[in-house]
N, C-alpha and C positions, 0 to 999 in steps of 0.2 A: 854255673859255675866252670871260671876259666884254669886251665893248667897252663904249664910251664912250654912255651912255643918252643919247638926243636928242632935241628935241622932235618928235612924230609930226602931220604936216597929212595930214586926211584925204583933201584934192586930190591931195596929191602922189601919195598911196598910190593912189588911183585911177586914175593916170595908166599905174600897170603893167598890162599887158595880163592878167594874172591877177585883177584884179579890176574890170575896165574896167566890166563889166555889173551891180557892185553899185549898189544905191540910196544915195543920202546918208546915212540912217539905219544902214544896213549898213557905210558906210565909217566912220562914226563911231563904229560899235561895237569895228572892227577896231583902231581906233587907241585907244580906251579900254581894249580887253582884251588889246593887244598891245603894243610898243614900238618904238621905231627905236635902234639901235646902232650906232656907229662904231669898224671895227676897226684895227688899224693893222699895216702888213705880218707875216705872220706864219700859224698856224695859228687855225682858228675851231672846229671839232671835228676827232677821231679816228674812224678806221674802228672799229667792236666797242665802242665807247662808249654806255653807253644813250641811247637817241634824246630828247633831252628838248625840243628846238625843232627850230619849223620857218623856214626862212630864206627870203624874196626879196630880192634883190638890186635895191636903187635906184639906185647908180651905184658905180664899182669894176672890179674884175679879181679874178675866183674860179679856183681851178687845182682840179679833182675829180682824187684819183687811188685805186687801189686797191690792196690789198696781194698781193703775188703773189710766192710762195715766198719769204715775209721782205722783197722789196723793194716800196716804195710805185713804183709805175707811173701816170706820170699817164694818164688816160682822159678829159680836157676840159680846156679852160681856154675862156672868156668873158668879153666885158666888155659884153654886152646887157642891157640894162635889163629884170630884171622875172624872168631866171630864179631859179630854185628848186631848196631842197636840204633835207637833213635827214630831219623826223620823217614823211614823207608816207604812211607809212601806218599813223600814228597811230590814224584812224578805224577802224581794223581791230580795236584793242585786243587783247585776249591771244590773240588767233588767229593772232598772229603774234608773234615774238621783236623788242621795239622798241628792236633797236640801229641806228646811224649804219652804211648797208651801205658807204660810200668814206668818206675825209676828205678836208677843206675847207682849203685855205687862201688870204691874199687877197695879190696881189702890190703892191699899191698902198691905201692909205688908202679903204677901203670901206665903205658904209651898206649895212645890211639895214634890213627889217619883217621883226620878228622875232615869232611866235607859240609858247607855250608848245604841248608836243604834245598835251596836255589841252582848253585851249581850242581847238586846228587840230580836234579830235577831235570838240565837243562842236558846234563850227561846220558841221562839215562833216555831222553827222547832222542838226541843226535844219533846216538851210537847203535839202539836197536831197530832195527827194520821190521815191516810189520809180519815179513813171519816171525821171525824172533818172537814179537810180541805174541802172537796164536798161539805158537809152541809153551809160550810160559805161563799163559793163561790156561791152556790144557794142562799143564804141569801143577798149577797151584788148584786148579778146578779138582783136580783127583785127590790132591792133598786133602782137602776138604772135606771132599765125599771120603777119604778114609778115615777122617777123623771124627765124621757126623756116623759111619757104621762103626768103631772103636766104641759110641756111645753105649752100643743093642747092649752090650752085657751087663751094664751099670741098670738100663731102662729096664730089662729083665726082672731087677729086684722090686720094680714097681708093682708085680703081682699081676693081679688082674688086669692093669693098664697095658701089662706090657703087648698083649696080640693086637689091641687097636692101633696103639703108636706105631711098633714096626710095620703094621699095615700101611701107616702114613708116611712113614719114613722111604719104603721102598720103592713106594711110586715114584716118588722126585728123583730118588738114585738112579733108578732101572730109567728114568727117560733124561738122565744127564749121561749117565753110561753110553746111549743109544745115539745121543747126541755128539756124544764127544768122539766114537767111532766114525759115525758119520762127517763129522767136522775133519778131520786125518784125512780123510779118503777127497772131499773137497779141496782141502787145504792143497794137496798133492796134484791135484788135477787142473788147479790153479796156477801154480809153479808150470807145469809142462805147460799149458795155455800161454801165458807169459813168453815161453820161452820160445815158442812157435811163433807167437807175433814178433818177438822183438829180432829175432831172426831172419825176417822174411824183408825184400827190400823195400821197408818205408821208411820214409823221413823223420829224422828227430821230432819236428813239429808235430809229426800225429800221434806220435808216441807218447809226446808230454799231455798234448788234448786225451790222450785216453787214460791214462793217470788221473787227471784233472776230472776227467766224467768220471771217474771210479769213485773219488773223494767226495764229490757232488750224491755221489749212488748211496754210499753208506751213512750220510748224513740224512738223506732221506728217508732210509731204511728205520732209523733211528723216530722217525716222526710219523711213521705209517697209521693210517686210520682204523679205525676197527667199524668192518664194513658187515652187511647183514648177508646171509647166504646169496638171498636173490641179488643183492648189488654187486657181490665180487663176482657169480654167475654172470651178470651183463657184462660186466668191467672184462671177464676173461673171454667171452668171445670178442670184443673190441679189439683187446690185445691181439689175439691169435690171428686175428685177420689183418692186423698190420705186421705182423711177423712175418704171415707168407706173403703176403704184396710184397713184401722188400727180400725175399728170397731166404728167409733165416731158414734152416730144416728143424721140424719137430716144433713148430712155433707153439702147438697146443701143450706140448712138455712145460714149456716155458712158461707158458702164461700165468698158472696159477699162483707161482713163485713171487712174479714180478707183480702181480694184483697182492697178494700178501704182503709184501714189501712198501706196497703204497705209489709203485712207478704206472704210469699209464701212458696213454700216447702221446700227451707232448712232453714227456719226458723223454720216451723212444722217438720224437720229431727231434731232441736236442742232441740223442746220442748221434743221429745221423748226420746231422750238419756241423757234428764237433771232429768227426774222423771221415776219412776217403772212405767211396762206396766200397770199394774192394776190401778192406780191411773191418769193413762193418760186421759181416756174419761172426767171424771172431772175436771181434769186440763183443758182442751182443754175448757170445757162449761165456766167454773171460767174466764178464759183468753180471752173467748168472751165478756163477762159483763165488762171485764178491756178494752178492746179496744171501745167498743160501747160507754162504760162512758168517752172516752178519745175524741170519733168522736163526742159526745153529747157537752161536753164542749167545743171544739172546734166552735159547731156550735153556742154556746149561745155567746161565745166570738167574733164572726163575727158578730153577728146580734145587739150585745149592740157597738160592736165598729161602724157599720155604724148608730145606732142611734145617736150616740155621735157625729159621722160625719156631719150629718144632724141639729144638736141642734147648732152643731157651727158654721156652714153654716146660719140659720136662725138668731145666734149671729151676724157673720160678715155682713149678708144682712144689720140687723135693725141698726148696728152699738149701740144698746143699751148699752154696757158699755165704747164705747170709746169715747174721744174728738170729740167736731162738726167739730173741724179744726184740721188737722193733716198733716203728712207727709205719704202717702198710696201708695201701690203696687195697680195699676189698677188689676192687672192679679186675685189678691186674691176678688177683688170685681167684677171682672166679671165671676168669676168661683162661687163665692158664688149665684150670681143672676142667673146665668144659670141654678144651681140648684137648687134653689127655684123655677124655672120656669119650670124644666122639667117635672110637672106633665100639665102644659098647651101647652107646646111644641108638646108634643105628641111623639110616637114612628115613625110617617109617615115623620117626619121632620128630616132629618140629621142633626147634628151640628158639625161645623167644625172648630176646633179652631186654628189659626196661631199666636200663640203670640210669639214676642220676647223677650223672659224673661231677656234680657240684660239691657232692658231700666229700667230706674233710677226712684227710688220712686219721688213722686212728693206732692207738697202742695196742699191740697185739703179738700174736704168738702165730705168724703166718703159716708154717708147716702142718701146725695144727688146724688151725680153721680150715685149709684144704683138706685135711682130713674128713671136718666136718661138712662141709659142701659135697666133700666123695660121698660121704655115707649118704645123704640127704638123696643126691642126683641118683643113685644105685637104687636107692627103693623108690623113687618117681619112675626110673626104668621099670622096674621090677612090675609095680602097680599098672602101668599102661600096656605092659605086654599081655597079663592077665587079662585086659579087657579086650584084647585083640590083636594088640601090637601095634596098633596107630593112635595116634593122640599129639598131644603137646607139653610139653615143657617151657614154663614160662618162669624166667630169674628175674625179681624185684630190688633194684635197692631205692632207698626212702629214709627219710629222717623222723622221729616220731619220739614226742617229748625228749628232748637231747639224745636220745640213741639212734644209734644207726640200723635202720632193719633189713634183714635180706630175707628175701620171701621166695620159696620153693612153692609154685603152683603146678599138680598135674592132673590129667583129665583118666587118671586110671581110676580103675576099682574102688578105692576110698577104704576107710577105716571103720569097721564096725563100732559103734557106739560100746557095746560090752564091753570091747577089748583096749579102747583109747587111755584108759587109767594104767594099762600093764606096760605100753608100748616101750618104753624108757628104762624097762625092769630089764635087767643082765639074762642073758640067753633066753629070752622071751622072743620068739620070733613066729612070724604066719609061712615064710618060704619053706617050698620042700627040705625034706632033709638034703644034706650037702649043697644046698644052696647057699645057707645063711647062718652064724652063729648065734644072732640075737643079740649082739654084744653091740652092732654100729651105732644105735640111736642112745644105747646107754654110753658109750664112749663122747657121743657127740653130746650129750648132757652134761656130761663131767666137764669137757672142754670149755663150754661156752659159758656154764654156770660157775664152777670151780675156778676154773683159771681166766676168766678172762670178765666175771661176776656181773655176766649178763643170763638171757632168760631163753626159751623156745616156747615157742607158741604151736598149736594145731588147730585146725579147725578141717573139718572132712565131710564130705558127703558124694556117695557116688558120681563119678564125673568131674569132681573138684574138691582138692587135697591139698589144703596150705600149709607148709611146716614153715614159722616164722624163726628166725634167729635175731634177736635184740643186743646189740654191743653198744656199751657204753662209750662215749666219745672221748674223756680222759682216762687215766688211770685212777682207780681206788687212792691208791696214794702215791701220787706224783716222784718223793724221792725213792721208790725203787724202782724206777725205769733205767736200766742200764744207759751210761751215756751216751752209746750209739743209738738207741732209742728215741732221744731226747731232740 
C-alpha cells in the first residue's frame, strides 16, 4: 500500500531517535534518497509479502500483528515517535528471506519516513565499519540470550521437563556469555594493534595490503575444514615451525588458532608476500585477533542457534501459539517431545528414531498427543532404569491399514502378563510411592481413543516392550474440523 508523498525535512528526520546522531550531510542524504509518506487508517504492509521498504514513524499510531493459525494476533500498538519496522534485515541480503515478518496498519493518519530496502541496505553497509558491526552483534546477541533466559519461568511450568531443559539451555547460554566476554577483549586488542601498526612508518600500500589479507583471512575462516586430532596436531607443528623461522614470537600459542581456522603454511606465505618484512610480526599478531574474533562469533552464533532451537522445541511441545485442533506432522511432535525429555532420558539410554517421514499430516490435537508421547516415553525410561539403567528406546512411525502407527519400544523389564489388562485403569501403577500417579496411561488412552478415535496396543516380554498408538489419517467427521486445520 502506498501513501501520500510529502516533503522531507532533515531537521524533523534528525529528531527521531534512530537518526539523532547523524551528521547534517547524512540527514540530507536520507531525505534525498528516502521519502515521507502519509497513510490514512488501514494497512501499510502485510506479513509474508516481499519486504521492500523500511518504515520509521514520524507521528501517528501503528499496530503490528502476527498471523497465528490463520488469525492476525496483535503483538504491539504504539504512538511513540521513531519506532521502526519493515525491511529491517535488508542489509543481510540473500542470506535471509526478505519478507515482512509481521503486518502493520495505522489507526489514524500517520506519517512515516520511508527508505527502500535496497537503499537501507547500502546505507547500513557504508556507514557502519567493522568495529560497530561487532558491537551491534554483541548487543543483539545478548538481547537474544536475555529473551531465551526469560523463557525459563514459563518452561518451569512444564514440570518434570524443566530440569532437563534448563540444563540444556544453560550450556549454550554459558558458552555464549564466555565467548562474548572474550570477544570484547579481542576486539579491544585488535583496535590497539591496528593503532600501533597505522602509527608506524609504513606506506599506505602496505596497510592496504594488510587490510586485503584480513578480508581474505575472514573468508577462509568461514570455510575451515574439520580436522581429526592427529591432523590438527601435525599441522600445528608445521605452522609453529614457520612462525619460528620468520621471527614471530609465541608461534606455539598462535598455531592452534590458525589451524582451527583452516589457515596453513601456504596462507602464511601469502601473508609474508603481501606485507613488508618489518611489519610481518605485527601483521600476524593482528590477523590472529581477526581469526579469534571470527571463531568467537561462530561460537556465539552456534550457542544462540542452539538456544533458539530449544525454545522452538518448547513452543512446539507446549503448542502455546497453535490452534488446539489442526492438521499436524507427528514427526515434529515426536522430535520436540524427545528433545524436551532428553535430560530425563539421560545418556545411558540410546534413542533410535525409525521414522517414515513420507507419512501424511493428520488432523489431531497436537498438545495432547505430546502428552501421550511424554507418558509413554516416561514409562519406557522407568522400565529401562529398573532393568539396570542402560538400554534402548526405539520410536517408529509407519502406515498400517489406513492408520498412522507410532510405536515406542524399550528394552526394560517388561509388563507382566498378570497386570497387562489393568495398566490403563485409573490410579493403577507399578512405580514406587511418590514416583507415579497411575493416571499416565489412563489419560493417554482417553486422548487416543476418545479424542482421536484411535487405539493403543501393547506387546511385552522382558527386554522387549512395545506400545503402539494407531491414529486415523482423516477426521471422523470432516465437517467438525476447524477451518484452520483444514
